[in-house]
C-alpha positions in Angstrom: 85.2 156.0 90.9 83.0 155.1 93.9 80.2 153.9 91.6 82.5 151.4 89.9 83.6 150.0 93.2 79.9 149.6 94.3 79.1 147.9 91.0 82.0 145.5 91.5 81.0 144.7 95.0 77.3 144.1 93.9 78.6 141.9 91.0 80.7 139.8 93.4 77.8 139.4 95.8 75.4 138.4 93.0 77.9 135.9 91.7 78.4 134.4 95.1 74.6 134.1 95.6 74.2 132.5 92.2 77.0 130.0 92.9 75.5 129.2 96.3 72.1 128.5 94.8 73.6 126.3 92.1 75.5 124.3 94.7 72.3 123.9 96.7 70.4 122.5 93.6 73.1 120.1 92.7 73.6 118.9 96.2 74.0 115.2 96.8 72.0 112.5 98.6 71.4 112.6 102.3 71.3 109.5 104.6 67.7 109.2 105.8 67.9 106.0 107.8 70.3 103.1 108.3 69.0 99.8 109.7 71.0 96.6 110.4 69.4 93.2 109.8 68.4 91.4 113.0 70.5 88.4 112.0 73.5 90.6 111.2 73.6 89.6 107.5 73.4 93.1 106.0 72.3 96.7 106.3 69.7 98.7 104.6 70.4 102.4 104.0 67.7 104.8 102.7 68.9 108.1 101.1 66.9 111.1 100.0 67.8 111.6 96.4 69.9 114.6 95.2 67.7 117.7 95.0 67.6 117.7 91.2 66.2 114.1 91.2 63.5 114.7 93.8 59.9 115.2 92.8 57.0 116.8 94.6 55.6 114.5 97.2 51.9 114.0 98.1 50.3 112.5 101.1 53.5 112.6 103.1 55.3 110.2 100.8 59.1 110.6 100.8 61.3 109.8 97.8 64.2 107.6 98.8 66.9 105.6 97.2 67.5 102.2 98.9 70.9 100.5 99.3 71.5 97.1 100.7 75.0 96.4 102.0 76.0 92.7 102.1 78.2 91.4 104.9 81.1 91.3 102.5 80.7 95.0 101.8 79.0 94.7 98.4 76.5 97.6 97.9 73.4 96.9 95.8 71.3 100.0 95.2 67.8 100.3 93.9 67.7 101.7 90.4 65.6 104.8 90.9 64.0 106.7 93.8 61.0 105.0 95.3 58.2 106.5 97.3 58.5 105.7 101.0 54.8 105.5 101.8 53.3 105.2 105.2 55.8 104.9 107.9 58.4 103.1 105.7 58.9 100.3 108.2 61.4 97.6 107.2 60.2 93.9 107.4 62.9 91.3 107.6 62.7 87.6 106.9 65.2 84.9 106.2 65.5 85.6 102.5 64.4 89.2 102.0 63.7 92.6 103.4 60.7 94.7 102.5 60.4 98.5 102.8 56.8 99.0 103.5 54.8 97.7 100.6 56.9 99.5 98.0 60.2 97.7 97.6 61.6 94.2 98.3 65.3 93.2 98.3 65.8 89.4 97.7 68.9 88.3 99.5 69.2 85.1 97.4 69.3 86.8 94.0 70.7 90.1 95.2 68.0 92.1 93.4 65.5 94.8 94.2 61.9 94.7 93.0 59.9 97.9 93.2 56.1 98.1 93.0 54.4 101.3 91.7 
């Protein structure tokens, strides 16, 4: 009788641990940085991808997904995670924003271009 009770308790604990691990692996994206344009014409958000999308990094490169939010609220996301190399500094000009030397968002065409 006591052994059955201990087995049930152990089974419940094992199931809870398994569920917790599964939720961890399937966890969503996390906001890494949010930067507003100097001219107030948009916002760039960088998210770390969901854990199952992330890959092993090398040389301190961070995988991120970039989103540009237009002043009207339209969100344009990059298609796939990109490597945020170096310090990942954002460079703004009148028609585009560059994320380091990796990705460029063209404000005129509302498109991302990503370099490998």
